[in-house]
C-alpha positions in Angstrom: -38.2 -6.8 -3.1 -35.0 -6.5 -5.1 -31.6 -7.2 -3.5 -29.3 -4.3 -3.9 -25.6 -5.0 -4.0 -22.5 -2.8 -4.1 -22.3 -0.5 -7.1 -20.4 -1.7 -10.1 -17.5 0.7 -9.8 -14.8 0.1 -12.5 -12.0 1.3 -10.4 -12.5 -1.4 -7.7 -10.6 -3.9 -9.9 -7.8 -1.5 -10.6 -7.6 0.3 -7.3 -7.7 -2.1 -4.3 -8.6 -0.7 -0.9 -6.4 -0.7 2.2 -6.9 -1.7 5.8 -6.7 1.0 8.4 -3.4 1.3 10.1 -5.0 2.8 13.2 -4.9 6.6 13.1 -6.6 7.2 9.7 -9.7 6.0 8.0 -9.2 3.4 5.2 -9.9 4.5 1.7 -12.4 2.0 0.3 -12.1 0.7 -3.3 -13.3 3.4 -5.7 -14.1 5.8 -2.9 -14.3 9.5 -3.9 -16.7 10.9 -1.3 -16.4 11.1 2.5 -18.3 8.6 4.6 -17.9 10.3 8.0 -21.2 10.9 9.8 -22.1 14.0 11.8 -23.9 14.1 15.1 -27.3 13.8 13.3 -26.1 10.6 11.5 -25.9 12.3 8.1 -22.9 11.5 5.9 -20.6 14.3 4.9 -20.4 13.2 1.2 -17.9 15.8 0.2 -15.0 15.1 -2.2 -12.0 13.1 -0.9 -8.9 14.2 -2.6 -5.2 13.2 -2.4 -3.4 15.5 0.0 0.0 16.1 -1.5 0.9 18.9 0.9 0.3 17.0 4.1 2.7 17.7 7.0 5.5 15.1 7.4 4.2 14.0 10.8 0.9 12.9 9.2 2.6 11.2 6.2 4.9 9.3 8.6 1.9 7.8 10.4 0.5 6.2 7.2 1.3 2.7 6.2 4.3 2.4 3.8 3.3 2.8 0.2 0.0 4.5 1.1 -0.9 8.1 0.2 -2.8 10.6 2.4 -6.3 11.8 1.3 -8.5 14.4 3.0 -12.1 15.4 2.9 -12.7 18.8 1.5 -15.5 19.7 3.9 -14.9 18.0 7.3 -11.1 17.4 6.8 -11.3 13.7 7.8 -8.0 12.0 6.9 -7.9 8.8 4.9 -5.0 6.7 3.8 -4.9 4.4 0.8 -2.9 3.3 -2.2 -1.9 5.9 -4.8 -4.8 6.7 -7.2 -3.4 4.6 -10.1 -6.8 4.2 -11.7 -6.5 7.8 -12.8 -3.5 6.8 -15.0 -4.2 3.2 -16.0 -1.9 3.1 -19.0 1.2 4.3 -17.1 4.3 2.3 -17.9 6.3 1.0 -15.0 
């Protein structure tokens, strides 16, 4: 039997994950799909996108420096660092 490890996702090195602050799910390194399971145990697997129009009360509950992300199907809310891997050559 072959050991299967985590996928070699390039963005893991550029985009670190975050720990959950309590209210929202943590965005894992390189995560782009929802990992929430339904009552049958099946994963949602819909796209998780940055939610730039989130209400202020939701943004205020996130950790400082984190951005809010939301599943496009089940509307699960994630928090994580800004998606800098989308713009790796951005000058600071």
